[in-house]
C-alpha positions in Angstrom: -23.6 17.6 35.7 -21.8 14.9 33.6 -18.9 15.8 31.5 -19.9 14.9 28.0 -16.6 15.8 26.4 -15.3 12.2 27.0 -16.8 9.5 24.8 -18.8 6.8 26.5 -18.1 3.1 25.9 -20.1 1.7 23.0 -20.6 4.9 21.2 -19.4 6.0 17.8 -16.4 7.8 19.2 -15.0 4.4 20.2 -15.1 2.9 16.8 -11.8 3.0 14.9 -11.4 5.4 12.1 -11.9 4.0 8.6 -8.6 2.7 7.2 -7.7 4.8 4.1 -5.7 1.9 2.8 -8.5 -0.4 1.8 -9.6 -1.1 -1.8 -12.8 0.9 -1.3 -10.9 3.9 0.1 -8.4 3.8 -2.7 -11.1 3.9 -5.3 -13.1 6.6 -3.7 -10.3 9.0 -2.9 -7.8 9.5 -5.8 -5.6 12.1 -4.2 -2.8 9.6 -4.2 -2.4 9.7 -8.0 0.8 11.3 -9.2 0.6 14.9 -10.3 1.2 14.3 -14.0 0.7 18.0 -14.8 3.8 18.7 -12.8 5.9 16.6 -15.2 4.1 18.0 -18.3 1.8 15.1 -19.0 -2.0 14.8 -18.9 -3.7 13.4 -15.8 -4.2 9.7 -15.5 -7.0 7.6 -14.1 -6.2 5.1 -11.3 -6.5 2.2 -13.7 -4.3 3.9 -16.4 -1.6 4.7 -13.8 -1.5 1.1 -12.5 -1.4 -0.3 -16.0 1.4 2.1 -17.0 3.5 1.2 -14.0 3.0 -2.5 -14.5 3.9 -2.2 -18.2 7.1 -0.2 -17.6 8.1 -0.1 -13.9 11.5 1.5 -14.9 9.7 4.5 -16.4 7.4 4.9 -13.4 9.6 4.0 -10.4 9.8 7.7 -9.4 6.1 7.6 -8.4 6.9 5.2 -5.6 10.0 6.8 -4.2 9.6 7.9 -0.5 11.9 10.8 -1.3 9.2 12.6 -3.3 6.0 11.9 -1.5 4.8 11.0 2.0 4.7 7.3 2.9 0.9 7.4 3.0 0.6 8.5 -0.6 3.3 6.0 -1.8 1.6 3.1 0.1 -1.7 3.9 -1.6 0.0 3.9 -5.0 1.8 0.6 -4.2 -1.5 -1.0 -3.1 -3.4 0.2 -6.2 -0.6 -1.1 -8.5 -0.5 -4.5 -6.7 -4.3 -4.8 -6.8 -4.1 -4.5 -10.7 -1.1 -6.8 -11.0 -1.3 -10.4 -12.3 1.1 -13.2 -12.3 2.8 -14.3 -14.5 3.7 -11.1 -16.3 4.1 -8.4 -13.7 7.0 -10.0 -11.7 9.4 -7.2 -12.4 7.0 -4.5 -11.2 6.0 -6.5 -8.1 9.7 -7.2 -7.3 10.5 -3.5 -7.6 7.6 -2.6 -5.3 8.6 -5.2 -2.7 12.3 -4.5 -2.7 11.7 -0.8 -2.8 8.8 1.0 -1.0 7.4 -2.0 0.8 10.8 -2.9 2.2 11.4 0.7 3.2 8.0 1.0 4.9 8.1 -2.4 6.6 6.8 -1.9 10.1 3.9 -2.9 12.4 2.0 0.0 11.0 2.4 -1.3 7.4 1.2 -4.8 8.5 -1.8 -3.2 10.2 -2.7 -1.6 6.9 -2.1 -4.9 5.0 -4.6 -6.7 7.3 -7.4 -5.3 5.1 -5.9 -7.1 2.1 -6.1 -10.6 3.6 -6.1 -13.1 2.2 -3.3 -11.9 0.0 -3.5 -12.3 -3.8 -0.6 -14.0 -5.6 0.6 -10.6 -6.7 0.7 -9.3 -3.1 2.5 -12.4 -1.9 5.1 -12.0 -4.7 5.7 -8.4 -3.8 6.0 -9.2 -0.1 8.4 -12.1 -0.9 10.9 -9.5 -2.2 11.1 -7.7 1.1 14.3 -8.5 3.0 12.9 -9.5 6.3 16.2 -10.8 7.9 17.0 -7.3 9.0 13.6 -6.8 10.7 12.8 -7.7 14.4 11.8 -11.3 14.9 8.3 -10.3 16.0 7.7 -8.5 12.7 9.1 -11.4 10.7 6.8 -13.8 12.5 3.8 -11.5 12.0 4.4 -11.3 8.2 5.0 -15.0 8.0 1.6 -15.6 9.8 -0.1 -13.2 7.4 1.4 -14.9 4.4 0.2 -18.3 5.6 -3.5 -17.2 5.6 
């Protein structure tokens, strides 16, 4: 008798899991939105949250701090905000996201998630340009540079 507990090549078990950091995934699962009720405010839609952050990043910076929420949640928020951002006009918010959470999360794993966002929008390029890469390993620096050149 064959052991069927191991997946066979070419079957569904071999396909990678759906990345939860794509535009589609962010719009279909809104569990990443900040819990506004916890701070005494009414709930926000994803679009209203991104607009509020972009309009006043100083007021909303707390929603992208890695001290308060897991990195997966923060990354989803960052991606949703960047997806709504437009240049010129949102440089401050994008700079804050780049020099803050994106810099803090910079890793091979982050770049794996960002693959789904290629080619990068001008807003994503601006945010990533604010990340201090000189402290990162050369391999990571080269990978981001290659992604930015696409």
